[in-house]
All heavy atoms as an XYZ file, in Angstrom:
952
protein
N       0.071     38.170    102.848
C      -0.422     38.224    104.190
C      -1.569     39.227    104.310
O      -2.545     38.954    104.999
C       0.699     38.573    105.152
C       0.245     38.564    106.584
S       1.530     38.877    107.780
C       1.723     40.613    107.607
N      -1.434     40.376    103.652
C      -2.503     41.372    103.735
C      -3.805     40.834    103.160
O      -4.886     41.139    103.661
C      -2.101     42.655    103.021
C      -1.042     43.493    103.734
C      -0.609     44.655    102.866
C      -1.559     43.991    105.065
N      -3.703     40.026    102.106
C      -4.902     39.425    101.527
C      -5.577     38.502    102.537
O      -6.802     38.469    102.639
C      -4.561     38.670    100.253
C      -4.170     39.584     99.111
C      -3.700     38.816     97.892
O      -3.939     37.593     97.811
O      -3.099     39.451     97.018
N      -4.773     37.758    103.289
C      -5.310     36.872    104.320
C      -6.005     37.678    105.418
O      -7.110     37.330    105.845
C      -4.195     36.009    104.914
C      -4.586     35.079    106.058
C      -5.626     34.052    105.583
C      -3.361     34.381    106.618
N      -5.378     38.755    105.858
C      -5.965     39.610    106.890
C      -7.303     40.170    106.415
O      -8.312     40.115    107.123
C      -4.997     40.755    107.282
C      -5.692     41.795    108.136
C      -3.785     40.193    108.002
N      -7.303     40.698    105.207
C      -8.543     41.260    104.654
C      -9.627     40.199    104.506
O     -10.794     40.447    104.827
C      -8.266     41.914    103.304
C      -7.473     43.182    103.394
C      -7.324     43.816    102.016
N      -6.364     44.884    102.069
C      -5.244     44.926    101.346
N      -4.969     43.970    100.496
N      -4.418     45.941    101.458
N      -9.260     39.021    104.006
C     -10.238     37.942    103.811
C     -10.823     37.486    105.139
O     -12.040     37.295    105.262
C      -9.588     36.768    103.088
N      -9.971     37.327    106.146
C     -10.464     36.909    107.460
C     -11.398     37.956    108.054
O     -12.420     37.616    108.648
C      -9.299     36.639    108.413
C      -8.599     35.332    108.155
C      -7.535     35.073    109.183
N      -6.962     33.754    109.048
C      -6.091     33.238    109.898
N      -5.683     33.946    110.949
N      -5.621     32.025    109.716
N     -11.052     39.222    107.912
C     -11.912     40.283    108.439
C     -13.251     40.294    107.712
O     -14.309     40.424    108.335
C     -11.218     41.638    108.315
N     -13.222     40.146    106.401
C     -14.457     40.165    105.613
C     -15.359     38.976    105.937
O     -16.583     39.105    105.961
C     -14.121     40.170    104.120
N     -14.746     37.818    106.217
C     -15.512     36.604    106.537
C     -15.971     36.549    107.987
O     -16.763     35.683    108.346
C     -14.680     35.349    106.254
C     -14.424     35.136    104.777
O     -15.142     35.741    103.958
O     -13.505     34.361    104.456
N     -15.430     37.433    108.833
C     -15.734     37.365    110.258
C     -15.104     36.137    110.893
O     -15.597     35.592    111.877
N     -13.991     35.704    110.330
C     -13.282     34.508    110.779
C     -12.829     34.642    112.230
O     -12.382     35.697    112.658
C     -12.065     34.304    109.866
O     -11.331     33.190    110.253
N     -12.957     33.553    112.972
C     -12.590     33.540    114.390
C     -11.597     32.402    114.632
O     -11.754     31.305    114.084
C     -13.838     33.343    115.280
C     -13.464     33.347    116.753
C     -14.859     34.428    115.000
N     -10.608     32.658    115.466
C      -9.597     31.656    115.776
C     -10.237     30.359    116.283
O     -11.171     30.395    117.075
C      -8.634     32.198    116.835
O      -7.586     31.290    117.058
N      -9.733     29.247    115.766
C     -10.256     27.945    116.166
C     -11.322     27.410    115.219
O     -11.647     26.230    115.250
N     -11.887     28.295    114.384
C     -12.931     27.881    113.440
C     -12.653     28.531    112.075
O     -13.556     29.048    111.447
C     -14.326     28.321    113.923
C     -15.412     27.431    113.330
C     -14.444     28.341    115.423
N     -11.421     28.489    111.636
C     -11.037     29.147    110.391
C     -11.274     28.233    109.191
O     -11.180     27.025    109.294
C      -9.569     29.530    110.423
C      -9.213     30.403    111.618
C      -8.659     31.709    111.173
N      -8.088     32.421    112.302
C      -8.628     33.511    112.819
N      -9.716     34.012    112.319
N      -8.061     34.105    113.849
N     -11.536     28.840    108.041
C     -11.692     28.101    106.793
C     -10.351     27.934    106.081
O     -10.193     27.041    105.267
C     -12.667     28.827    105.872
C     -14.063     28.906    106.428
C     -14.965     29.719    105.525
C     -16.329     29.902    106.149
N     -17.190     30.793    105.368
N      -9.387     28.818    106.378
C      -8.091     28.736    105.703
C      -7.118     27.883    106.531
O      -7.319     27.692    107.722
C      -7.524     30.145    105.473
C      -7.252     30.894    106.761
O      -6.342     30.500    107.518
O      -7.952     31.892    107.019
N      -6.063     27.380    105.901
C      -5.119     26.500    106.599
C      -3.984     27.228    107.321
O      -3.069     26.601    107.824
C      -4.548     25.658    105.450
C      -4.538     26.598    104.287
C      -5.790     27.438    104.465
N      -4.038     28.547    107.402
C      -2.914     29.328    107.912
C      -3.040     29.631    109.407
O      -4.118     29.644    109.962
C      -2.802     30.644    107.144
C      -2.691     30.431    105.662
C      -3.781     30.689    104.837
C      -1.522     29.962    105.093
C      -3.693     30.486    103.463
C      -1.423     29.751    103.732
C      -2.522     30.009    102.925
O      -2.437     29.802    101.575
N      -1.887     29.889    109.992
C      -1.826     30.350    111.381
C      -1.133     31.704    111.335
O       0.023     31.810    110.941
C      -1.053     29.361    112.231
C      -1.080     29.705    113.688
C      -0.861     28.450    114.535
N      -1.165     28.726    115.915
C      -2.367     28.632    116.459
N      -3.376     28.246    115.739
N      -2.559     28.903    117.718
N      -1.846     32.742    111.733
C      -1.346     34.111    111.627
C      -1.103     34.677    113.022
O      -2.000     34.672    113.870
C      -2.369     34.974    110.879
C      -1.998     36.412    110.585
C      -0.763     36.494    109.686
C      -3.170     37.127    109.940
N       0.122     35.147    113.243
C       0.479     35.706    114.551
C       0.840     37.184    114.407
O       1.325     37.620    113.362
C       1.664     34.950    115.144
N       0.580     37.921    115.459
C       0.958     39.329    115.530
C       2.022     39.452    116.616
O       1.809     39.032    117.753
C      -0.254     40.194    115.899
C       0.008     41.683    116.111
C       0.443     42.347    114.798
C      -1.228     42.370    116.667
N       3.182     40.005    116.256
C       4.257     40.249    117.216
C       4.325     41.751    117.467
O       4.393     42.537    116.518
C       5.585     39.741    116.678
N       4.296     42.143    118.738
C       4.278     43.557    119.106
C       5.543     43.879    119.888
O       5.804     43.265    120.927
C       3.024     43.882    119.953
C       1.759     43.426    119.228
C       2.975     45.373    120.250
C       0.509     43.507    120.082
N       6.304     44.851    119.381
C       7.562     45.202    120.039
C       7.334     45.894    121.375
O       6.274     46.459    121.617
C       8.409     46.093    119.138
C       7.899     47.521    119.039
C       8.863     48.441    118.322
O      10.081     48.156    118.276
O       8.398     49.454    117.807
N       8.338     45.857    122.187
C       8.288     46.526    123.480
C       9.261     47.689    123.515
O       9.324     48.483    122.595
N      10.036     47.780    124.573
C      11.071     48.793    124.762
C      10.522     50.109    125.294
O      10.835     51.185    124.807
C      11.886     49.011    123.496
N       9.684     50.032    126.295
C       9.235     51.229    126.997
C       8.506     52.225    126.121
O       7.500     51.905    125.501
N       9.035     53.438    126.034
C       8.333     54.498    125.317
C       8.254     54.249    123.814
O       7.434     54.861    123.132
C       8.984     55.854    125.584
O      10.315     55.859    125.120
N       9.060     53.345    123.284
C       8.908     52.978    121.870
C       7.582     52.270    121.636
O       7.134     52.118    120.511
C      10.070     52.100    121.422
C      11.329     52.904    121.228
C      12.502     52.106    120.749
N      12.155     51.089    119.768
C      12.910     50.022    119.548
N      14.023     49.850    120.220
N      12.557     49.142    118.639
N       6.943     51.861    122.720
C       5.635     51.233    122.625
C       4.566     52.153    122.070
O       3.493     51.696    121.697
N       4.842     53.459    121.983
C       3.862     54.371    121.384
C       3.603     53.990    119.941
O       2.472     54.053    119.473
C       4.323     55.840    121.427
O       5.575     55.969    120.767
C       4.436     56.337    122.849
N       4.621     53.578    119.233
C       4.449     53.163    117.837
C       3.556     51.930    117.752
O       2.635     51.869    116.954
C       5.805     52.886    117.174
C       6.646     54.117    117.050
C       7.689     54.361    117.934
C       6.400     55.049    116.055
C       8.461     55.503    117.824
C       7.170     56.192    115.933
C       8.199     56.406    116.830
O       8.942     57.538    116.716
N       3.869     50.961    118.598
C       3.074     49.729    118.599
C       1.643     49.991    119.028
O       0.706     49.403    118.483
C       3.706     48.706    119.546
O       5.005     48.401    119.131
N       1.464     50.862    119.993
C       0.099     51.130    120.447
C      -0.711     51.809    119.349
O      -1.895     51.523    119.177
C       0.087     51.966    121.731
O       0.603     53.265    121.518
N      -0.075     52.684    118.572
C      -0.767     53.292    117.438
C      -1.165     52.258    116.406
O      -2.259     52.310    115.833
N      -0.306     51.274    116.199
C      -0.600     50.213    115.245
C      -1.806     49.394    115.694
O      -2.731     49.166    114.915
C       0.611     49.293    115.103
C       0.346     48.075    114.237
S       1.619     46.797    114.386
C       1.378     46.220    116.055
N      -1.824     48.977    116.952
C      -2.931     48.129    117.391
C      -4.244     48.901    117.502
O      -5.312     48.332    117.295
C      -2.629     47.359    118.703
C      -1.463     46.420    118.528
C      -2.407     48.272    119.869
N      -4.171     50.196    117.782
C      -5.394     51.012    117.789
C      -6.038     50.965    116.404
O      -7.244     50.754    116.267
C      -5.109     52.469    118.219
C      -6.274     53.382    117.872
C      -4.816     52.534    119.711
N      -5.218     51.128    115.372
C      -5.778     51.110    114.023
C      -6.254     49.708    113.635
O      -7.279     49.569    112.967
C      -4.765     51.635    113.007
C      -5.365     51.889    111.650
C      -6.497     52.909    111.647
O      -6.480     53.856    112.457
O      -7.414     52.759    110.811
N      -5.544     48.683    114.040
C      -6.015     47.319    113.772
C      -7.386     47.096    114.418
O      -8.286     46.525    113.805
C      -5.009     46.290    114.300
C      -3.700     46.178    113.533
C      -2.723     45.272    114.279
C      -3.924     45.678    112.122
N      -7.521     47.577    115.644
C      -8.798     47.448    116.347
C      -9.901     48.242    115.641
O     -11.008     47.741    115.443
C      -8.626     47.924    117.789
C      -9.866     47.807    118.637
C      -9.612     48.305    120.044
O      -9.126     47.505    120.862
O      -9.860     49.500    120.313
N      -9.600     49.473    115.251
C     -10.591     50.314    114.553
C     -11.061     49.661    113.255
O     -12.205     49.812    112.856
C     -10.000     51.680    114.232
C      -9.869     52.587    115.415
C      -9.245     53.891    115.007
N      -9.057     54.773    116.146
C      -8.303     55.862    116.123
N      -7.659     56.208    115.006
N      -8.188     56.606    117.191
N     -10.163     48.957    112.595
C     -10.480     48.307    111.320
C     -11.182     46.963    111.497
O     -11.547     46.327    110.511
C      -9.207     48.089    110.509
C      -8.530     49.367    110.158
C      -9.059     49.846    108.867
N      -8.598     51.202    108.631
C      -9.101     51.953    107.705
N     -10.050     51.510    106.930
N      -8.653     53.167    107.542
N     -11.332     46.535    112.736
C     -11.998     45.255    112.976
C     -11.105     44.061    112.735
O     -11.584     42.957    112.453
N      -9.795     44.245    112.874
C      -8.854     43.162    112.613
C      -8.416     42.423    113.873
O      -7.512     41.592    113.813
C      -7.609     43.701    111.897
C      -7.868     44.184    110.500
C      -7.011     45.096    109.916
C      -8.944     43.739    109.757
C      -7.230     45.550    108.622
C      -9.181     44.176    108.466
C      -8.312     45.080    107.903
N      -9.027     42.674    114.987
C      -8.614     42.028    116.234
C      -8.706     40.513    116.148
O      -7.832     39.799    116.618
C      -9.479     42.538    117.407
O      -9.378     43.956    117.456
C      -9.016     41.970    118.724
N      -9.752     39.999    115.530
C      -9.991     38.553    115.494
C      -9.267     37.818    114.372
O      -9.355     36.599    114.291
C     -11.493     38.286    115.383
C     -12.282     38.770    116.584
C     -11.864     38.072    117.866
O     -11.659     36.862    117.886
N     -11.713     38.828    118.934
N      -8.538     38.523    113.502
C      -7.897     37.846    112.380
C      -6.639     37.087    112.788
O      -6.170     36.226    112.050
C      -7.561     38.803    111.203
C      -8.807     39.494    110.707
C      -6.481     39.782    111.564
N      -6.109     37.375    113.971
C      -4.870     36.746    114.422
C      -5.164     35.517    115.275
O      -6.056     35.520    116.109
C      -4.020     37.742    115.220
C      -3.662     38.957    114.427
C      -4.343     40.147    114.602
C      -2.662     38.901    113.473
C      -4.037     41.271    113.856
C      -2.345     40.019    112.714
C      -3.021     41.202    112.909
N      -4.364     34.470    115.048
C      -4.493     33.259    115.854
C      -3.699     33.383    117.149
O      -4.049     32.783    118.155
C      -3.991     32.053    115.056
C      -4.818     31.844    113.811
O      -6.023     31.580    113.943
O      -4.263     31.971    112.695
N      -2.619     34.134    117.098
C      -1.757     34.341    118.262
C      -1.316     35.795    118.298
O      -1.114     36.413    117.241
C      -0.502     33.464    118.186
C      -0.826     31.990    118.159
O      -1.418     31.499    119.141
O      -0.488     31.331    117.159
N      -1.140     36.325    119.503
C      -0.596     37.669    119.686
C       0.527     37.554    120.702
O       0.327     37.040    121.808
C      -1.680     38.663    120.189
C      -1.057     40.027    120.464
C      -2.802     38.777    119.174
N       1.722     37.993    120.307
C       2.894     37.948    121.172
C       3.412     39.351    121.389
O       3.365     40.182    120.481
C       4.013     37.111    120.528
C       3.619     35.684    120.260
C       3.183     35.287    118.997
C       3.665     34.734    121.277
C       2.812     33.972    118.750
C       3.295     33.424    121.039
C       2.876     33.049    119.770
O       2.500     31.762    119.527
N       3.912     39.612    122.576
C       4.489     40.914    122.851
C       5.610     40.807    123.847
O       5.641     39.895    124.671
N       6.506     41.759    123.767
C       7.623     41.828    124.698
C       7.537     43.165    125.427
O       7.333     44.202    124.788
C       8.929     41.746    123.906
O      10.031     42.035    124.730
N       7.663     43.121    126.743
C       7.658     44.343    127.539
C       6.374     45.139    127.287
O       5.276     44.610    127.451
C       8.924     45.159    127.219
O       9.025     46.287    128.058
N       6.477     46.368    126.829
C       5.291     47.185    126.572
C       4.413     46.554    125.494
O       3.192     46.729    125.478
C       5.719     48.598    126.160
C       4.582     49.572    126.049
S       3.702     49.715    127.617
C       2.101     50.171    127.010
N       5.007     45.787    124.594
C       4.244     45.093    123.563
C       3.287     44.065    124.148
O       2.198     43.840    123.617
N       3.671     43.443    125.254
C       2.781     42.483    125.924
C       1.574     43.207    126.513
O       0.443     42.724    126.422
C       3.543     41.738    127.014
N       1.810     44.379    127.073
C       0.705     45.171    127.625
C      -0.205     45.647    126.495
O      -1.434     45.582    126.587
C       1.251     46.358    128.445
C       2.005     45.830    129.672
C       0.133     47.309    128.847
C       2.803     46.870    130.412
N       0.392     46.104    125.410
C      -0.385     46.557    124.260
C      -1.228     45.417    123.699
O      -2.392     45.601    123.350
C       0.549     47.139    123.185
O       1.274     48.232    123.757
C      -0.221     47.620    121.984
N      -0.659     44.221    123.615
C      -1.407     43.046    123.168
C      -2.557     42.715    124.106
O      -3.643     42.340    123.660
N      -2.318     42.897    125.390
C      -3.387     42.654    126.369
C      -4.516     43.664    126.205
O      -5.676     43.350    126.456
C      -2.819     42.719    127.786
N      -4.213     44.877    125.779
C      -5.265     45.868    125.494
C      -6.012     45.514    124.211
O      -7.215     45.720    124.100
C      -4.674     47.256    125.327
C      -4.156     47.902    126.568
C      -4.575     47.705    127.844
C      -3.113     48.866    126.650
N      -3.856     48.483    128.712
C      -2.958     49.210    128.001
C      -2.297     49.474    125.708
C      -2.022     50.136    128.438
C      -1.361     50.402    126.135
C      -1.234     50.725    127.495
N      -5.286     45.010    123.221
C      -5.899     44.702    121.925
C      -6.920     43.573    122.012
O      -8.015     43.683    121.470
C      -4.817     44.325    120.901
C      -5.305     43.833    119.541
C      -6.012     44.957    118.788
C      -4.151     43.286    118.727
N      -6.575     42.498    122.676
C      -7.426     41.304    122.650
C      -8.844     41.525    123.168
O      -9.795     41.036    122.558
C      -6.734     40.158    123.383
C      -5.468     39.665    122.675
C      -4.731     38.654    123.532
C      -5.789     39.095    121.309
N      -9.052     42.276    124.248
C     -10.437     42.513    124.687
C     -11.088     43.741    124.032
O     -12.181     44.152    124.419
C     -10.296     42.722    126.193
C      -8.951     43.342    126.353
C      -8.097     42.696    125.273
N     -10.389     44.349    123.049
C     -10.965     45.513    122.377
C     -10.759     46.812    123.119
O     -11.556     47.738    123.010
N      -9.679     46.928    123.870
C      -9.396     48.132    124.659
C      -8.112     48.833    124.221
O      -7.512     49.570    124.995
C      -9.275     47.758    126.149
C     -10.493     47.100    126.733
C     -11.614     48.079    126.850
C     -12.811     47.438    127.543
N     -13.968     48.277    127.533
N      -7.691     48.622    122.970
C      -6.420     49.194    122.505
C      -6.429     50.718    122.540
O      -5.456     51.344    122.956
C      -6.105     48.700    121.102
N      -7.501     51.320    122.093
C      -7.546     52.790    122.073
C      -7.503     53.351    123.491
O      -6.811     54.325    123.770
C      -8.793     53.275    121.343
C      -8.751     54.747    121.084
C      -9.600     55.163    119.895
O     -10.349     54.338    119.349
O      -9.504     56.341    119.528
N      -8.220     52.729    124.396
C      -8.192     53.165    125.794
C      -6.778     53.024    126.359
O      -6.265     53.953    126.995
C      -9.185     52.343    126.620
C      -9.086     52.594    128.087
N      -9.576     53.745    128.666
C      -8.537     51.868    129.088
C      -9.343     53.706    129.972
N      -8.707     52.584    130.241
N      -6.138     51.892    126.104
C      -4.786     51.671    126.617
C      -3.777     52.637    126.037
O      -2.924     53.165    126.742
N      -3.886     52.905    124.739
C      -2.938     53.820    124.089
C      -3.076     55.241    124.618
O      -2.112     56.009    124.595
C      -3.141     53.797    122.583
N      -4.253     55.594    125.101
C      -4.459     56.964    125.592
C      -3.563     57.285    126.782
O      -3.302     58.447    127.066
C      -5.924     57.177    125.974
O      -6.258     56.461    127.151
N      -3.050     56.260    127.466
C      -2.181     56.506    128.614
C      -0.841     57.111    128.208
O      -0.153     57.696    129.028
C      -1.970     55.235    129.430
C      -3.206     54.839    130.180
C      -4.001     53.799    129.725
C      -3.595     55.526    131.306
C      -5.157     53.446    130.401
C      -4.755     55.181    131.990
C      -5.536     54.143    131.535
N      -0.467     56.987    126.936
C       0.795     57.575    126.493
C       0.782     59.092    126.562
O       1.828     59.728    126.611
C       1.135     57.137    125.072
C       1.666     55.753    125.032
C       1.038     54.654    124.536
C       2.919     55.298    125.533
N       1.832     53.558    124.686
C       2.982     53.916    125.301
C       3.991     55.925    126.157
C       4.091     53.149    125.661
C       5.091     55.157    126.518
C       5.132     53.791    126.268
N      -0.374     59.694    126.513
C      -0.406     61.158    126.605
C      -1.216     61.645    127.800
O      -1.519     62.811    127.906
C      -0.902     61.794    125.312
C      -2.224     61.335    124.815
C      -3.453     61.824    125.143
C      -2.465     60.291    123.884
N      -4.438     61.152    124.486
C      -3.856     60.191    123.690
C      -1.640     59.404    123.182
C      -4.430     59.258    122.846
C      -2.224     58.487    122.337
C      -3.596     58.429    122.182
N      -1.558     60.738    128.704
C      -2.299     61.114    129.903
C      -1.333     61.769    130.891
O      -0.321     61.191    131.259
C      -2.947     59.877    130.535
C      -3.971     60.219    131.556
N      -3.647     60.629    132.820
C      -5.314     60.231    131.481
C      -4.755     60.860    133.496
N      -5.776     60.633    132.701
N      -1.615     62.989    131.354
C      -0.676     63.718    132.210
C      -0.382     63.056    133.550
O       0.692     63.253    134.101
C      -1.330     65.083    132.405
C      -2.739     64.929    131.982
C      -2.806     63.750    131.053
N      -1.284     62.265    134.086
C      -1.007     61.598    135.354
C      -0.078     60.403    135.168
O       0.608     60.000    136.092
C      -2.307     61.154    136.022
C      -3.120     62.318    136.535
C      -4.399     61.866    137.215
O      -4.513     60.689    137.578
O      -5.302     62.700    137.362
N      -0.061     59.838    133.987
C       0.807     58.697    133.712
C       2.192     59.178    133.310
O       3.211     58.666    133.763
C       0.208     57.810    132.592
C       1.160     56.691    132.225
C      -1.137     57.247    133.034
N       2.258     60.183    132.425
C       3.537     60.701    131.940
C       3.537     62.218    132.064
O       3.403     62.936    131.066
C       3.752     60.253    130.498
C       3.786     58.746    130.384
S       4.035     58.148    128.727
C       5.756     58.506    128.503
N       3.674     62.751    133.279
C       3.519     64.180    133.520
C       4.541     65.072    132.820
O       4.233     66.176    132.425
C       3.631     64.306    135.030
C       4.364     63.094    135.470
C       4.013     62.020    134.484
N       5.764     64.611    132.647
C       6.810     65.455    132.058
C       7.405     64.841    130.800
O       8.558     65.069    130.493
C       7.934     65.679    133.077
C       7.423     66.366    134.306
O       6.686     67.339    134.207
N       7.782     65.859    135.470
N       6.659     64.048    130.104
C       7.234     63.335    128.969
C       7.916     62.090    129.481
O       7.823     61.750    130.647
N       8.616     61.407    128.634
C       9.293     60.197    129.064
C      10.745     60.268    128.637
O      11.076     60.866    127.633
C       8.613     58.968    128.469
S       8.549     58.999    126.684
N      11.597     59.664    129.424
C      13.008     59.638    129.099
C      13.362     58.266    128.564
O      13.076     57.264    129.198
C      13.864     59.943    130.346
O      13.452     61.211    130.847
C      15.326     59.965    130.009
N      13.958     58.240    127.424
C      14.389     56.995    126.810
C      15.909     57.038    126.734
O      16.469     57.934    126.120
C      13.764     56.871    125.415
S      14.285     55.404    124.539
N      16.581     56.089    127.351
C      18.039     56.111    127.427
C      18.694     56.190    126.045
O      19.713     56.809    125.872
C      18.535     54.860    128.135
C      18.250     54.851    129.600
C      18.942     53.673    130.250
N      18.440     52.405    129.729
C      17.529     51.656    130.317
N      17.002     52.046    131.438
N      17.142     50.529    129.781
N      18.079     55.547    125.051
C      18.751     55.467    123.761
C      18.409     56.622    122.830
O      19.089     56.823    121.845
C      18.412     54.145    123.083
S      16.651     53.921    122.828
N      17.368     57.387    123.106
C      16.956     58.409    122.148
C      16.681     59.769    122.784
O      16.005     60.590    122.194
C      15.704     57.949    121.418
C      15.970     56.710    120.602
C      14.828     56.404    119.737
N      15.130     55.157    119.058
C      14.556     54.752    117.974
N      13.630     55.471    117.420
N      14.876     53.628    117.421
N      17.135     60.002    123.976
C      16.903     61.300    124.590
C      15.523     61.397    125.201
O      14.965     60.422    125.656
N      14.960     62.584    125.215
C      13.668     62.807    125.853
C      12.599     63.047    124.799
O      12.806     63.789    123.860
C      13.747     64.032    126.789
O      14.757     63.778    127.752
C      12.426     64.272    127.485
N      11.472     62.408    125.005
C      10.334     62.606    124.099
C       9.183     63.169    124.902
O       8.873     62.668    125.965
C       9.926     61.285    123.462
N       8.578     64.222    124.410
C       7.429     64.782    125.114
C       6.207     63.922    124.854
O       6.140     63.204    123.862
C       7.168     66.209    124.634
O       6.749     66.191    123.289
N       5.227     63.998    125.744
C       4.020     63.196    125.545
C       3.260     63.599    124.289
O       2.722     62.724    123.631
C       3.114     63.253    126.791
O       2.891     64.608    127.130
C       3.738     62.528    127.946
N       3.190     64.875    123.871
C       2.543     65.166    122.589
C       3.249     64.480    121.423
O       2.626     64.015    120.494
C       2.624     66.686    122.466
C       2.689     67.166    123.878
C       3.508     66.111    124.588
N       4.589     64.382    121.501
C       5.339     63.684    120.458
C       4.950     62.214    120.436
O       4.752     61.623    119.376
C       6.859     63.830    120.689
O       7.185     65.210    120.656
C       7.638     63.077    119.636
N       4.823     61.616    121.598
C       4.426     60.210    121.674
C       3.040     60.015    121.083
O       2.797     59.066    120.338
C       4.458     59.742    123.134
N       2.142     60.920    121.375
C       0.782     60.809    120.834
C       0.788     60.943    119.318
O       0.111     60.189    118.621
C      -0.109     61.885    121.458
N       1.576     61.883    118.793
C       1.656     62.048    117.328
C       2.248     60.805    116.686
O       1.817     60.388    115.615
C       2.490     63.274    116.968
C       1.743     64.580    117.090
C       2.504     65.719    116.433
N       3.864     65.883    116.944
C       4.195     66.584    118.021
N       3.265     67.203    118.709
N       5.449     66.680    118.393
N       3.238     60.204    117.337
C       3.855     58.995    116.802
C       2.838     57.869    116.698
O       2.782     57.161    115.708
C       5.022     58.555    117.692
O       6.033     59.528    117.678
N       2.054     57.692    117.746
C       1.040     56.640    117.743
C       0.028     56.877    116.633
O      -0.340     55.957    115.906
C       0.341     56.571    119.102
N      -0.412     58.111    116.456
C      -1.383     58.420    115.396
C      -0.767     58.221    114.013
O      -1.411     57.723    113.099
C      -1.905     59.841    115.551
C      -2.930     59.974    116.664
C      -3.627     61.319    116.600
N      -2.726     62.429    116.879
C      -2.489     62.918    118.095
N      -3.086     62.393    119.140
N      -1.678     63.928    118.265
N       0.502     58.607    113.850
C       1.170     58.477    112.558
C       1.251     57.014    112.133
O       0.958     56.671    110.990
C       2.573     59.085    112.651
C       3.317     59.147    111.347
C       4.625     59.881    111.553
C       5.400     60.034    110.265
N       6.669     60.708    110.460
N       1.637     56.147    113.040
C       1.706     54.722    112.721
C       0.314     54.186    112.432
O       0.113     53.429    111.489
C       2.386     53.927    113.858
C       2.238     52.437    113.637
C       3.855     54.303    113.942
N      -0.670     54.595    113.208
C      -2.041     54.169    112.954
C      -2.500     54.560    111.566
O      -3.137     53.782    110.862
N      -2.148     55.755    111.126
C      -2.518     56.210    109.783
C      -1.847     55.367    108.708
O      -2.436     55.073    107.674
C      -2.160     57.682    109.584
C      -3.048     58.592    110.396
O      -4.145     58.221    110.782
N      -2.562     59.785    110.679
N      -0.606     54.961    108.934
C       0.101     54.126    107.950
C      -0.518     52.741    107.881
O      -0.649     52.174    106.800
C       1.583     54.047    108.289
C       2.283     55.358    107.992
C       3.737     55.290    108.287
N       4.360     56.528    107.846
C       5.576     56.874    108.177
N       6.304     56.089    108.925
N       6.075     58.007    107.752
N      -0.890     52.177    109.024
C      -1.560     50.874    109.014
C      -2.879     50.995    108.283
O      -3.250     50.151    107.484
C      -1.764     50.345    110.451
C      -2.672     49.127    110.451
C      -0.422     50.013    111.086
N      -3.596     52.088    108.521
C      -4.873     52.322    107.860
C      -4.700     52.329    106.348
O      -5.448     51.690    105.613
C      -5.451     53.659    108.319
O      -6.603     53.970    107.598
N      -3.703     53.027    105.854
C      -3.465     53.113    104.412
C      -3.200     51.736    103.838
O      -3.724     51.359    102.787
C      -2.282     54.038    104.130
C      -1.947     54.138    102.652
C      -0.766     55.043    102.434
C      -0.386     55.064    100.957
N       0.826     55.813    100.731
N      -2.392     50.950    104.530
C      -2.021     49.631    104.030
C      -3.223     48.696    104.027
O      -3.421     47.934    103.084
C      -0.904     49.059    104.882
S      -0.241     47.539    104.222
N      -4.039     48.737    105.052
C      -5.177     47.832    105.116
C      -6.243     48.187    104.107
O      -7.095     47.371    103.785
C      -5.784     47.802    106.529
O      -6.178     49.121    106.897
C      -4.803     47.243    107.539
N      -6.194     49.394    103.568
C      -7.143     49.794    102.536
C      -6.637     49.463    101.145
O      -7.223     49.839    100.143
C      -7.419     51.301    102.630
C      -8.186     51.677    103.866
C      -8.273     53.179    104.058
O      -7.598     53.938    103.331
O      -9.020     53.597    104.936
N      -5.515     48.763    101.060
C      -4.993     48.353     99.765
C      -3.767     49.127     99.326
O      -3.202     48.862     98.277
N      -3.319     50.069    100.141
C      -2.124     50.831     99.805
C      -0.876     50.078    100.220
O      -0.919     48.890    100.539
N       0.240     50.751    100.219
C       1.498     50.130    100.647
C       2.106     50.993    101.735
O       1.847     52.186    101.822
C       2.494     50.020     99.487
O       2.715     51.326     98.956
C       1.952     49.112     98.403
N       2.954     50.381    102.562
C       3.643     51.136    103.591
C       4.685     52.030    102.929
O       5.376     51.632    102.009
C       4.351     50.204    104.584
C       3.411     49.566    105.563
C       3.139     48.217    105.481
C       2.800     50.308    106.541
C       2.264     47.618    106.377
C       1.938     49.729    107.450
C       1.672     48.386    107.360
N       4.811     53.257    103.411
C       5.804     54.181    102.861
C       6.751     54.641    103.951
O       6.958     55.825    104.149
C       5.115     55.366    102.177
C       4.209     56.146    103.129
O       3.977     55.684    104.265
O       3.761     57.222    102.738
N       7.317     53.702    104.675
C       8.202     54.051    105.783
C       9.355     54.852    105.241
O       9.972     55.625    105.758
C       8.729     52.798    106.471
C       7.652     51.961    107.012
C       7.174     50.795    106.486
C       6.842     52.196    108.160
N       6.155     50.297    107.227
C       5.938     51.131    108.265
C       6.786     53.190    109.103
C       4.984     51.047    109.284
C       5.856     53.104    110.116
C       4.959     52.041    110.206
């Protein structure tokens, strides 16, 4: 799959006019504040020029919003709301994982973005 992503990006491939026979979809998780991870991922995909390599983008909950930011090239702007004080003034409360501060959310988004970056450059994920 990574070879397909890289090839499509290198060719400037656009959905609807592809040379390959594949259909590639991006699924983005939701779950409220867990969306910081997904937003970090799509920011890095956008930075790498991989926005157009996907034929479909699906998201659930916050993942749908993140996907909506990715498609027009606004992922980085959208992700910035995770640490914007007017949006999340006191951090966010997640029922399943306690309280996460907004700096923690921002670091999480950057960390995932860095891992996507490594993988798209030919490395492997080291989760």
